[in-house]
C-alpha positions in Angstrom: 58.2 -23.6 21.8 55.4 -21.9 23.8 56.2 -18.3 22.8 56.1 -19.4 19.1 52.8 -20.7 19.8 51.3 -17.7 22.0 53.0 -15.4 18.9 51.2 -17.2 16.3 47.9 -17.1 17.9 48.2 -13.2 18.7 49.0 -13.1 15.1 45.7 -15.3 13.9 43.4 -13.2 16.2 44.9 -9.7 15.8 45.6 -9.8 11.7 43.7 -12.4 10.2 40.1 -12.8 12.3 40.6 -8.8 13.3 38.0 -8.1 10.7 35.4 -10.1 12.3 35.8 -9.2 16.1 35.4 -5.7 14.6 32.0 -6.6 13.5 31.0 -8.6 16.7 31.7 -5.1 18.3 30.0 -3.4 16.1 26.9 -5.5 16.2 27.1 -5.2 20.0 27.9 -1.7 20.9 26.1 -0.1 17.6 23.4 0.0 15.5 22.4 1.7 12.3 19.5 4.0 12.6 17.6 4.8 9.2 17.0 8.8 9.2 13.9 9.9 7.5 14.1 12.2 4.8 11.9 15.3 4.8 9.1 14.6 1.8 8.5 16.8 -0.6 5.4 19.6 -0.4 2.0 19.0 -1.8 1.0 22.5 -3.4 -2.3 23.4 -4.4 -2.1 25.3 -8.2 -1.6 29.0 -6.4 1.0 27.5 -4.3 -0.4 27.1 -1.0 0.6 23.9 1.2 -1.8 20.9 0.8 0.8 18.9 2.8 4.2 18.9 3.9 6.8 17.9 6.7 7.8 19.7 10.0 10.0 18.9 12.2 9.1 16.8 15.9 11.0 15.3 18.5 10.7 11.3 18.8 11.5 9.4 22.1 14.2 6.4 22.2 16.0 4.4 24.7 18.9 2.9 25.1 18.5 0.1 26.7 22.1 -0.7 28.7 21.3 3.2 30.1 17.8 2.0 31.7 17.9 0.1 35.3 14.6 -0.5 35.4 13.2 -1.1 31.8 9.8 -2.7 32.4 9.0 0.1 34.8 10.1 2.7 32.7 8.3 1.3 29.4 4.5 1.4 31.5 5.5 5.0 32.6 5.6 6.0 29.1 3.1 3.6 27.3 0.4 5.0 29.8 0.9 8.6 28.3 1.4 7.5 24.8 -1.0 5.0 25.0 0.6 2.7 22.9 0.7 -1.4 23.9 3.2 -1.6 27.1 4.2 -5.2 25.7 5.1 -4.5 22.1 7.2 -1.8 23.1 9.1 -3.8 26.1 9.7 -6.6 23.7 11.2 -4.0 20.6 13.4 -2.7 23.1 14.3 -6.2 24.5 15.1 -7.2 20.8 17.3 -4.5 20.3 20.2 -3.7 22.7 21.4 -0.5 21.9 18.4 1.3 20.6 14.7 1.4 20.6 11.8 3.7 19.3 9.1 4.4 22.6 7.3 7.5 21.5 7.5 7.9 17.8 7.0 11.4 16.1 4.8 12.7 19.2 2.6 15.7 19.7 4.4 18.8 21.8 2.0 17.7 24.8 3.6 13.9 24.8 6.7 14.5 24.5 6.9 17.3 27.3 5.1 14.9 29.7 7.9 12.3 29.0 10.8 15.0 29.1 9.5 15.9 32.9 9.7 12.3 34.0 13.7 12.8 33.3 14.1 9.3 32.4 17.5 7.7 32.6 18.3 6.1 29.2 15.2 7.8 27.7 16.7 10.9 24.8 15.0 12.4 22.1 15.8 12.9 18.3 14.5 15.4 15.7 12.0 13.4 13.1 10.3 15.0 9.9 5.9 14.3 10.6 3.7 14.5 7.6 1.5 17.9 8.7 -2.0 18.5 6.7 -2.5 22.0 7.3 -5.9 22.2 5.4 -7.3 19.0 7.6 -9.4 16.8 5.7 -9.3 19.2 2.7 -8.8 17.2 -0.2 -8.1 14.0 2.1 -8.4 11.3 -0.6 -6.9 13.3 -3.3 -4.0 14.2 -0.9 -3.9 10.6 0.6 -1.8 9.8 3.4 1.2 8.1 5.0 2.5 5.6 7.3 4.9 5.9 10.8 8.0 5.6 8.3 7.1 8.3 5.8 5.6 5.8 2.9 2.4 6.8 1.0 -0.4 4.7 2.1 -3.0 6.3 -0.4 -4.1 9.4 -2.7 -1.0 11.3 -4.2 1.0 10.3 -1.5 0.7 7.0 -2.7 1.2 7.4 -6.2 4.1 9.9 -6.1 6.2 8.3 -3.0 9.1 7.4 -4.7 9.4 11.5 -5.9 8.5 12.5 -2.6 10.0 11.0 -0.3 13.5 11.7 -1.4 16.4 9.3 0.3 16.8 8.5 3.7 19.8 8.9 6.0 21.8 7.1 8.1 22.8 7.1 12.2 24.8 5.3 14.2 24.0 4.7 17.8 27.0 3.2 19.9 27.4 2.0 23.3 30.7 1.9 25.4 32.1 -0.2 28.1 30.5 1.9 30.3 27.2 2.1 28.9 27.3 5.9 27.3 26.2 6.5 24.3 27.2 8.0 21.0 25.7 9.6 18.0 27.2 9.7 14.2 25.5 10.7 11.5 26.9 9.0 8.2 24.5 10.2 5.7 22.7 13.0 5.8 19.0 12.8 4.5 18.2 14.1 1.2 14.4 15.7 0.6 12.1 14.8 -2.0 10.6 16.2 -4.9 7.7 18.9 -4.3 4.2 18.4 -6.2 2.0 21.1 -7.3 -1.6 19.7 -8.0 -4.4 21.3 -10.6 -6.6 21.7 -7.4 -7.5 24.6 -6.2 -7.7 25.1 -2.5 -10.7 27.8 -2.6 -12.3 25.8 -5.2 -12.1 22.6 -3.4 -13.5 23.6 -0.4 -16.6 25.5 -2.4 -17.1 21.7 -3.8 -17.2 20.3 -0.1 -19.0 23.0 1.4 -21.9 22.3 -0.9 -21.3 18.6 -0.8 -21.3 18.2 2.8 -24.5 20.4 2.7 -26.4 18.0 0.4 -25.2 15.1 2.1 -27.3 17.0 5.4 -30.2 17.6 3.7 -30.9 14.5 2.1 -29.2 12.0 4.3 -27.6 10.4 1.5 -24.3 7.7 2.7 -22.1 9.2 0.3 -21.5 11.6 -2.7 -19.0 13.2 -5.0 -18.8 16.3 -6.6 -15.8 17.5 -9.4 -15.0 20.3 -10.8 -12.9 20.1 -14.3 -11.5 22.3 -16.6 -12.9 20.9 -19.8 -10.4 22.5 -22.3 -7.5 21.1 -20.6 -9.1 18.1 -18.2 -7.0 20.0 -14.8 -9.2 18.7 -12.0 -10.0 22.0 -9.9 -11.8 20.2 -7.3 -12.7 16.6 -6.6 -14.6 16.1 -3.3 -15.8 12.8 -1.7 -17.8 12.0 1.5 -17.5 10.3 3.9 -13.7 11.4 4.3 -11.2 11.8 7.0 -8.5 14.1 8.8 -5.2 12.6 7.4 -3.7 14.2 10.6 -5.7 11.8 12.9 -4.5 8.7 11.6 -5.6 6.3 14.1 -9.2 7.5 13.4 -9.3 6.7 9.7 -11.3 4.1 8.1 -10.8 1.9 5.1 -14.1 3.2 4.0 -13.6 7.3 4.3 -9.9 6.2 2.3 -12.0 5.2 -0.9 -11.8 7.7 -3.3 -15.0 7.5 -4.6 -14.3 9.9 -7.7 -11.9 7.5 -9.7 -13.1 3.9 -7.8 -16.6 3.7 -7.7 -18.4 1.4 -10.2 -22.3 3.0 -10.6 -25.0 2.7 -13.5 -25.2 6.0 -14.8 -28.8 5.8 -15.8 -30.2 8.6 -17.6 -27.2 10.8 -17.9 -25.6 8.1 -20.6 -28.6 9.3 -23.1 -26.0 11.9 -24.2 -23.8 9.0 -25.5 -26.6 7.2 -27.4 -28.2 10.9 -29.1 -24.9 12.5 -29.4 -24.0 9.3 -31.5 -27.0 9.3 -33.5 -26.4 12.8 -34.1 -23.4 12.6 -35.7 -23.9 9.8 -37.8 -26.8 11.6 -39.0 -29.0 9.0 -38.5 -31.3 11.9 -36.5 -31.5 15.9 -36.1 -32.7 17.7 -32.7 -36.2 18.4 -33.9 -37.0 15.2 -35.5 -40.5 13.9 -34.1 -40.4 10.6 -32.3 -43.3 8.9 -31.2 -42.9 8.2 -27.1 -45.9 5.7 -28.0 -47.4 7.2 -24.3 -44.6 6.1 -22.1 -44.2 2.6 -22.9 -42.8 0.1 -25.8 -42.2 -3.8 -26.0 -38.8 -4.6 -27.2 -37.7 -8.3 -27.5 -40.2 -9.2 -24.8 -39.4 -6.8 -22.3 -41.8 -4.0 -21.7 -39.9 -0.6 -20.8 -42.2 2.2 -19.5 -41.0 6.1 -19.0 -41.8 7.8 -15.6 -44.6 10.5 -17.4 -46.4 9.3 -20.4 -45.1 11.1 -23.1 -46.5 11.1 -26.5 -44.6 13.3 -29.8 -41.5 14.5 -28.3 -38.5 15.9 -30.8 -34.9 14.6 -30.3 -34.4 17.3 -28.0 -37.6 16.6 -26.1 -36.4 13.1 -25.6 -33.4 14.4 -23.9 -35.0 16.9 -21.8 -37.6 15.2 -20.6 -35.0 11.8 -20.7 -38.1 9.8 -22.0 -36.8 6.2 -22.2 -38.8 5.0 -24.8 -37.5 7.7 -27.2 -33.7 6.4 -26.7 -34.2 3.0 -27.3 -35.3 4.4 -30.4 -32.8 6.0 -31.3 -30.4 3.3 -30.1 -32.2 1.1 -32.3 -30.8 3.3 -35.4 -27.8 3.7 -34.3 -27.3 -0.3 -34.3 -25.3 -2.1 -31.7 -21.4 -2.0 -33.7 -21.9 1.7 -33.7 -23.0 2.4 -30.5 -20.3 0.6 -28.9 -17.6 2.6 -30.8 -18.8 5.9 -29.5 -19.0 4.1 -26.0 -15.4 3.5 -26.4 -14.4 6.8 -27.9 -16.0 8.7 -25.0 -13.9 6.5 -22.7 -16.1 4.1 -20.9 -14.8 1.0 -20.3 -11.1 2.2 -20.0 -9.3 4.4 -17.5 -8.4 7.7 -18.1 -5.0 8.0 -17.2 -5.8 10.3 -14.5 -2.8 10.5 -11.6 -4.6 8.8 -8.6 -4.4 5.3 -7.7 -7.0 2.9 -7.9 -8.8 4.4 -10.6 -11.5 1.8 -12.5 -12.1 1.0 -15.8 -15.9 0.9 -15.5 -17.6 -2.4 -16.5 -18.6 -2.9 -20.6 -18.9 -5.5 -22.6 -18.5 -5.8 -26.3 -21.5 -6.4 -28.7 -20.5 -10.1 -29.1 -21.4 -10.6 -25.6 -24.4 -8.6 -25.7 -28.3 -9.9 -25.1 -31.1 -9.3 -27.0 -32.1 -6.2 -24.9 -28.7 -4.9 -24.1 -28.9 -2.1 -27.0 -32.2 -1.1 -25.1 -30.9 -1.2 -21.5 -27.4 0.4 -22.6 -29.2 3.3 -24.4 -30.6 4.3 -21.2 -27.9 3.4 -19.0 -28.3 -0.1 -17.6 -26.0 -3.1 -17.8 -23.0 -0.7 -18.3 -20.8 0.6 -15.2 -19.0 4.0 -15.1 -17.2 6.1 -12.3 -17.9 10.1 -11.6 -14.6 10.7 -13.5 -15.9 9.3 -17.0 -19.3 10.8 -16.3 -17.3 14.7 -15.7 -15.3 13.5 -18.9 -18.1 13.2 -21.3 -19.8 16.1 -20.0 -16.4 17.9 -21.1 -16.2 16.8 -24.4 -19.5 18.3 -25.3 -18.3 21.5 -23.4 -14.6 21.4 -25.7 -16.3 21.4 -28.9 -16.2 17.5 -29.3 -12.9 16.9 -28.1 -12.2 14.3 -25.4 -9.1 15.4 -22.8 -7.6 12.8 -20.4 -8.2 14.3 -17.0 -5.2 15.4 -14.7 -4.8 16.6 -11.4 -0.6 16.9 -11.1 0.6 19.8 -12.5 4.2 18.4 -12.6 7.1 17.9 -10.1 9.7 21.2 -8.7 13.2 20.5 -6.9 12.7 21.1 -2.8 13.9 24.4 -3.3 12.0 25.3 -6.0 8.9 27.3 -6.1 5.3 26.1 -7.3 5.0 29.1 -9.2 7.4 28.2 -12.0 5.2 24.9 -13.1 3.6 24.9 -16.6 0.6 22.2 -17.3 0.6 20.7 -20.3 -2.7 19.0 -21.5 -2.6 15.3 -21.8 -3.7 13.4 -24.8 -7.2 13.9 -26.1 -9.1 12.9 -29.2 -12.0 14.1 -31.3 -14.9 12.1 -30.5 -17.7 14.2 -32.3 -17.9 16.7 -34.5 -17.9 20.8 -33.8 -21.3 20.7 -35.2 -22.6 17.8 -33.5 -21.1 19.1 -30.0 -22.3 22.7 -30.8 -26.2 20.5 -31.3 -25.9 18.9 -27.7 -25.2 22.0 -25.8 -28.1 23.5 -27.0 -30.1 20.4 -26.3 -28.2 19.9 -22.9 -29.4 23.8 -22.3 -33.3 22.7 -23.2 -32.8 20.0 -20.2 -32.2 22.7 -17.4 -34.2 25.6 -19.5 -37.4 23.3 -20.0 -36.7 19.6 -18.8 -35.9 17.9 -15.8 -32.7 20.1 -14.5 -34.3 23.0 -13.8 -32.9 23.1 -10.4 -29.8 23.9 -12.2 -30.3 27.3 -13.9 -27.8 30.0 -12.8 -28.2 33.5 -11.7 -26.2 35.7 -14.6 -25.1 32.6 -16.4 -26.3 30.3 -19.1 -26.0 26.8 -17.9 -26.4 22.7 -19.6 -26.6 19.5 -18.2 -28.0 16.2 -17.6 -29.6 14.3 -14.7 -29.8 10.9 -14.0 -30.9 8.5 -11.6 -30.4 4.6 -10.8 -31.4 2.0 -8.8 -28.4 0.3 -6.5 -28.3 -3.3 -6.2 -29.1 -4.7 -2.9 -26.4 -6.6 -1.4 -28.8 -8.7 0.4 -30.9 -10.4 -2.4 -28.7 -9.4 -5.5 -31.6 -7.8 -7.0 -31.9 -3.8 -7.9 -33.5 -2.2 -4.7 -36.8 -0.7 -4.4 -35.2 2.4 -2.2 -31.3 3.1 -2.7 -31.1 5.5 -5.9 -28.0 7.2 -7.2 -29.0 10.7 -8.0 -26.4 12.5 -10.4 -26.2 15.4 -12.4 -23.7 17.2 -15.0 -23.4 20.1 -16.7 -21.0 22.9 -17.6 -21.6 27.0 -17.8 -21.5 29.3 -19.4 -23.1 27.6 -22.7 -20.6 29.5 -25.4 -17.8 29.9 -23.6 -17.7 26.8 -21.2 -15.2 27.5 -18.0 -16.1 24.5 -15.9 -18.0 21.0 -15.5 -19.5 20.1 -12.8 -20.5 16.6 -11.8 -22.4 15.8 -8.9 -23.6 12.0 -7.8 -25.4 11.3 -4.6 -25.4 7.4 -2.9 -28.9 6.5 -1.5 -30.9 10.0 -0.6 -33.5 9.6 1.9 -37.0 10.7 0.5 -36.4 12.8 -2.9 -33.5 10.7 -4.7 -34.2 11.9 -8.1 -30.7 13.3 -9.9 -32.8 16.8 -10.9 -34.3 16.9 -7.3 -31.0 16.1 -5.2 -27.7 17.0 -7.6 -29.2 19.9 -9.6 -29.4 22.1 -6.8 -25.6 20.9 -5.2 -24.4 21.9 -9.3 -26.3 25.6 -9.1 -24.7 26.3 -6.0 -21.1 24.8 -6.8 -21.3 26.5 -10.5 -22.3 29.7 -9.1 -19.7 30.5 -6.7 -17.2 28.9 -8.7 -17.7 31.0 -11.5 -18.1 34.2 -9.5 -14.9 33.0 -8.0 -13.0 33.0 -11.2 -14.2 36.0 -12.5 -16.3 34.5 -15.3 -18.6 37.4 -17.3 -22.0 36.8 -17.1 -23.3 36.0 -20.3 -27.1 36.7 -18.9 -28.9 39.7 -17.2 -29.2 39.5 -13.5 -32.5 38.6 -12.8 -34.2 40.5 -9.8 -34.7 38.2 -6.7 -38.5 38.3 -6.6 -38.5 36.9 -9.9 -36.0 34.1 -8.9 -38.0 33.1 -6.0 -41.2 33.0 -7.7 -39.5 30.5 -10.3 -38.0 28.5 -7.8 -41.7 28.2 -6.4 -43.7 27.2 -9.7 -40.8 24.1 -10.0 -42.2 21.3 -8.7 -39.9 18.2 -7.5 -42.7 15.8 -9.3 -41.9 17.8 -12.8 -38.5 16.6 -12.4 -39.2 12.6 -12.2 -37.3 10.8 -15.1 -37.0 7.2 -16.3 -38.1 3.8 -16.1 -39.1 1.6 -13.2 -38.0 -1.9 -15.9 -35.1 -3.5 -16.2 -33.5 -5.0 -18.6 -30.8 -7.9 -17.9 -29.3 -8.9 -15.2 -27.6 -6.2 -12.4 -24.2 -5.7 -13.0 -22.1 -8.0 -11.3 -19.7 -5.7 -8.7 -19.8 -5.0 -4.8 -21.8 -1.5 -5.4 -24.0 -1.2 -8.3 -26.8 0.8 -9.1 -29.1 0.7 -11.9 -31.2 3.0 -13.7 -35.0 3.1 -12.9 -37.6 5.6 -11.3 -40.9 5.9 -10.3 -44.0 4.1 -11.7 -45.4 6.3 -14.3 -47.7 8.7 -14.3 -50.4 10.1 -16.9 -49.5 13.1 -18.7 -51.1 14.8 -21.5 -49.0 14.2 -24.5 -47.0 17.0 -26.1 -45.6 18.0 -29.9 -42.9 20.8 -29.2 -42.1 20.7 -32.4 -44.5 19.5 -35.0 -43.6 18.1 -38.3 -42.3 20.1 -41.2 -41.1 19.5 -45.1 -38.0 18.3 -45.9 -37.7 15.6 -43.5 -37.1 17.8 -40.4 -39.8 16.9 -38.5 -40.5 13.1 -39.3 -42.8 11.2 -37.1 -41.3 7.6 -35.8 -44.7 5.7 -35.5 -44.8 3.4 -32.2 -42.2 0.5 -32.5 -44.5 -2.3 -31.6 -48.2 -0.6 -32.1 -49.1 -3.2 -34.8 -47.2 -6.4 -33.9 -47.5 -6.1 -30.3 -51.1 -7.5 -31.0 -49.9 -10.9 -33.1 -46.3 -11.2 -31.3 -45.6 -9.3 -28.2 -42.2 -8.5 -27.8 -40.4 -9.3 -30.7 -40.2 -5.9 -32.0 -37.9 -3.1 -33.2 -39.2 0.2 -34.4 -39.8 0.5 -38.5 -38.2 3.4 -40.6 -39.1 6.7 -39.9 -42.6 7.6 -41.8 -42.7 10.7 -44.1 -44.9 13.8 -43.3 -46.4 13.0 -46.7 -47.1 9.2 -46.2 -48.4 10.3 -42.5 -51.1 13.2 -44.0 -52.4 10.4 -46.7 -53.0 7.5 -44.1 -56.5 7.3 -42.8 -57.0 9.4 -39.2 -57.2 6.5 -36.4 -56.3 6.4 -32.5 -53.2 4.7 -31.8 -53.6 1.8 -29.2 -50.9 4.1 -27.4 -53.6 6.8 -26.8 -51.3 9.2 -29.1 -53.3 11.4 -31.2 -51.5 13.3 -33.9 -53.8 16.3 -35.0 -53.2 18.2 -37.9 -53.1 22.4 -36.3 -52.1 25.5 -37.6 -48.1 26.2 -36.2 -47.3 29.0 -34.6 -44.0 30.7 -33.6 -41.0 31.9 -35.3 -40.1 30.6 -38.4 -36.5 29.5 -38.9 -34.7 31.1 -41.9 -32.0 29.5 -44.6 -28.8 30.8 -43.6 -27.2 28.0 -45.8 -24.7 30.1 -48.5 -24.6 33.3 -46.2 -21.6 34.8 -44.4 -21.2 34.8 -40.9 -21.8 38.6 -40.4 -24.8 38.1 -42.9 -26.3 35.2 -41.2 -25.7 37.3 -37.5 -27.9 39.9 -39.2 -30.7 37.4 -40.2 -30.6 35.8 -37.1 -31.5 39.3 -35.5 -34.0 40.2 -37.7 -35.7 37.2 -37.2 -35.8 36.9 -33.0 -33.3 34.2 -33.2 -29.8 33.5 -31.2 -27.6 32.2 -33.4 -25.0 30.1 -32.6 -21.9 29.9 -35.3 -19.5 27.3 -35.9 -16.2 27.4 -38.1 -15.6 30.3 -40.5 -16.6 31.0 -44.2 -20.1 30.4 -45.9 -22.7 28.7 -44.2 -23.3 24.8 -44.8 -25.5 23.4 -42.5 -28.3 24.5 -39.8 -29.9 23.6 -36.9 -33.3 23.8 -36.5 -33.6 23.7 -40.5 -34.9 26.1 -42.6 -38.7 26.7 -42.3 -39.3 24.8 -38.7 -41.7 26.8 -36.8 -39.6 28.3 -33.0 -40.3 30.2 -30.1 -38.7 33.6 -30.3 -35.0 33.8 -28.9 -34.0 30.3 -29.7 -30.7 29.0 -30.2 -30.3 28.4 -34.1 -26.5 26.1 -35.1 -25.1 27.2 -38.4 -22.1 25.7 -39.3 -19.8 27.3 -41.4 -17.0 26.1 -44.0 -15.0 27.3 -47.1 
């Protein structure tokens, strides 16, 4: 009877309970340890490593083998600097295995090995290493201790880069001897190729560091983009960090301001206002606007320019950054058409760049606009954009009117592959404005550099074009616009006729000089000059002698580069860090008439919007339709309330001939005979031109002619 009972018990334990006992034994004697896979390499466009994984030693303890666990843990944590209590608690919770020094440097591992501690063993693990240190840190990003992406490309492409982890079992026998068995080998992740050029990135970061040092700005961004493909060649941010020094990284340094920072663009947004009006054929570059000595009242709000501008052509409104002129142009455009172009240029929506944390910016439909919104937005207030969106706007003009989505990832390759085999394919694109309008904008933006607020962006041996911007920031303490904190920006491209690069520069809270033309345009000049030379871009201008360059720089005064308005329309943007578009109080200057009125409507003077009505009911006004030249000449002469005087003077300069009906060759020859520079758009027979025939211009002026069949 006893024998049957014992045999039955043995059968039950060894057959029916066998599986559960095996599992209990494995739980007591074994522990499954994941083996980190080697993350894929991140390359720049030339195949240079920006992020890679190297094998390093990690120290682990087998607690059953350690005689005095608290003492051993104390000795090791004195070397590593880790919290002793945390490491000790982890070892007591895991009976067979615990990490005591994870992915440590060679010196730390050697010091631990020299102690010759019983029960302490070493295992090779891949550790992320960034050979360029802080170069493109916010773009590349960083990883955690378990090699999971925490920011940047490392986070955005974590699934592709991290591969598949392996598995290793640690076993301890009755004699407290440990054994390891690798059940599954890890599989390496895919490699990634970026559009970033390591050398161009270095140029951008070096010049940004210099600008931060010179201006004492708290932050800054520089973007270099290929306008035809949308490839980001450099994306620099300050402050920054070294991803190799994980413990020193701060949240502020992790922020990729180029894609996630929202600010009011200020005068750079006049590019949208003017290009939209040109595209809708509501004006032309040479139409004269009365800027009313730099002051206008719109719906009860007074807006003033930084200078007392009188008569300005449309190109002069852009070059001198007149807010009064921009408002008048926007009023012609109307809310709905204006908003259509705001969206077409990509504002209020993500660009789709392969970086985490991209903002859409801050826009609102016309149904939510206030009675002064159209005036405010026309000069870059009441709207929030990112630096990347600004670069996209300028790229549209450089790319013949076609907006191309920016991209920073070329593609992925197999772990054993080479980045040289990866080809870049441009992303989504759309036409925003016609080739003719884009050519007009390029010519006008060149005048910003040659004659306007962007004169510090002049390059040596290359033509350049761009637009300055200055915007006040919101003071977090008061919720109102600060009187001392500004965002200075400049975005432009070079060369004019065959743009190779677009460069956008944004500097935050500079001390002292803060205008975009004063602090950001020089950064554009230094970056663009070096990048064009690096790319072996042919010069399109003769190199001037050094003494001429020094003389030209000496004649350039900072006060001549001021722009914007000291007045704000509407409330500040509701965002953590927002900036407005205002500048210093207006300074009187002589009214200028760059392009006098001409026949055919090309030189119409837009009269003051509020001249008569302001006396009756100040504020509730908008500009009337433009007055024709004939009507203006027949009217009695009188002084305007703004102080602007229109004089009938003899016109000088070169008379622009008519190119309409000529072939491309015939037009080029006619332009050369007249001493003008021809910019041809399309092919066939000339259909329209700007400036119009009969206009008086200076020698060497660019004339844009559109050809068609």
